[in-house]
C-alpha positions, 0 to 999 in steps of 0.5 A: 815648696813652690819657686819664687817668682819674679815679676816682668812687664807684660801687656797681659791684660794689663796683669804682670806676667811671672818669670820663674827666678833661676829660669834658665835662659829659654823656657819651656811651654809650661813654663810660657803657658805660667807666665802668660796666664794660659794654658800650656794646649793654648801655647802648643795651637799658637806655634803651630799657627805661627803667632808665637816667637819660639826655637826647637831643639830636637822635639823640644819647643823653647821661646825666649824670655826676651822675644815672649817679652817683646812680642807681648808688648808689640801686640801679640796676636795682632800680627 
């Protein structure tokens, strides 16, 4: 059974981004990739290039949904 998704605003080509219902305070790279309709590898590349806001907890990358939303609204890769 697929988890229900709720719509969150985004500027990803004008399409709404989706945040999984019941998501924790932080998102994983896979969840951010799904939200932005990108491949997880693209998210990892963006992290290594410093193009997307993130945090690290040990070896795990974590993304704050509010920061990702603000980042997309600010023009994302236009930084």
